[in-house]
N, C-alpha and C positions, 0 to 999 in steps of 0.2 A: 176460750179463754184464759185458760193456762198458758197458752203459748204467748199470748200477749203480756201476761205478767211476768212470764220469764224473758221476754224481749224487752220489757221495761226495767226489770230489775238489771239486765245485761246494759243496757242505755245508760243506767246511773252509774255503773261501774268504770265504763268507756270514758276516758277523758283524752279530747282531741286539742290538738295546737297546728298552727299552719305556719310555713315560712315559705317566702317570696324566693323561689329560686332564681327568678329572673335579677333580681337585685343583688342576692347573695353573689353569683357570679359576674357580674358588673363590676361589684365593690370589692371583691376578694383581691387581695394584692397579689397573690400566685397567679391569679387568673390572668390579670392584667399584665404582669412580668411575662407569662407565656405568651399573650397577645403580641406585645412588644418584640420578644423574641422571635415570633414566627413572621412578622413583619420585616424586621431586619432581614432575614432569611430570604424574603421573598425580594425587598429590594437589592439585595447581593444577586440573586439569582437574574434579577432583570438585567444588571449590570453584566455581567456574562453573556447574558442572552442578548445585547445591546451589541456588546463588542464581535461576537459571532456575527450578528446583523451585519455589520460595518465591513467585517471580511467578505460575507457572502456578496454585498452590493460591489465590492471592488471588482471579484471574481466576474460577476456579471458583466461590470463595465469592460473589464478585458475580454469577455467572450464577446461583446458587441462589438469592439474595435476590430478583434480579430475576424469577424465575420465580415465586417465591411472591407476591411484589405485583402482578404482572401479572393475576392471575386473581381479584383482590379485589372482592367485589360489591360494597360501598361506594362505589368509584370510578365517575365517569362514564364511558360507553362511551368517549368521545374519549381521556379519561387512561388507560383499560384499553390502549386501542389503542397510544398512545404508550411506556406501559411495554413492550407485547408487542414493537413493533419495537426498542425499547431492550433486550430480552432477546433477541431473533434476532439482533440486530448483536453483541452480547456472544458469543454461541452461536458465530458466526463467528470474532470475534476467538480465542475458545477453540481453534478448530479449528486455524486459523492458526498459534497459538502451538505446539499439540501438533506440528503439522510442523515448525517452526521448532526445537523441542526434538529431535526425532527425528532432524533434519536434524544438528544441532550434535553431538550424543552421537555419531553414526556419524562423522560428521569426524574429532572427538578420538580416537576408538577406532581409526580408521583411523592417523591420525598416530601414535598412541602405537605401534601395532603396525608401521609404516613404519620408525621412530625404533628399535625394539626389532630387528628383521631388520638393519637398516645397522649397527648396535652390534655384535651378533653376529657377522656376516659380517667387519668388521672386524678385530675383536679375534680370531677364530678364524685370520683371516690372517696377522695379527702371530705368534699362537703357532706355526702352521704353519711359517712364515719362520723363526723363532728355533730351531725344533725340528729343521730340516732343516739349518740352519747349524750348529748341535752335532753332530749326527749325521755330517754330511760332514765337519766339522775332525777328528773322533774317528775316522774311518774306518767308521761304521756303514752297512752295505746296506740295512738294514731298521730301520724304528722302529716298533713296533706301540704301540696304545693298551690300556695295562693297567689298567684300571678298577678300583681296589681297594676302594672302596666298593658298588661295583654291579658286579659280575664280568660280567652279562648286558648291560651296555652298553658292554661294551669287545671288544676284539679278541682278549685272551689269559686264558685261563682259568686256566693255569699256567703258570710259568715257574721254571727252576731255574738259576742260575748266569748270568744275563743282567743285563746292565748297566742300571738305571734311571736315566733320564736327567731326571726330575722335578725334582728340585732344582736341578740346572744350568740347566733351561729357566727354572723360576721365579726364579732369580737373575738371569737374562740380563733374563728381561721386566721384572722390577721395577728394575733398576739403569738409569741415566740414560745409560749406554752404548747401551743398546737403540735409544731415540729417536733418537739422531742416526745409527745404522747403519739403521735402519729407514727415515728420512729420505734416505738416499743413494741417488743414481741406479743401477737395475739395472745390472749389466755385462753382462746376457744379452740377446744381439742378438736381433730379433724375428725370427719365422718367416716365410720369404718363398714 
């Protein structure tokens, strides 16, 4: 009975709020900007890849042409041998090109993935910092993710009479004050 009373007293002191992280991430100006920058990088990468692909297609056409002409019976044995050597050389060039193409594609895909991860991490850190600051200022002990568009992705299935901080968090994130607050040195002392 005493444990129930203690829990009841603690529950009365508990102040809970929610924030829709999905909406915050979709409506946060810096998140949109980061997504647009990533899309621009991807478009640039695709253009470079398309240019390389054209180069590879030209090389393949040349290999096919050399293969056809290297076996013509009307040519002298010496001329056929020279064409066969050029053909073999172009085949090696094509294999080298394919390796270079695959390496380039893998490198750019890795760059995009790293850029996305860094951007997401930075944005999420900003969202958490602003949410924590607002929650602390307003006296909340707990702020939960209440994803309204996809409840399965959130931490809250149902809430009634609980303050939703989503609009306040978005307003703070999208205001110019946030940038200076986020750049200000932390007052938290390092753990020893």
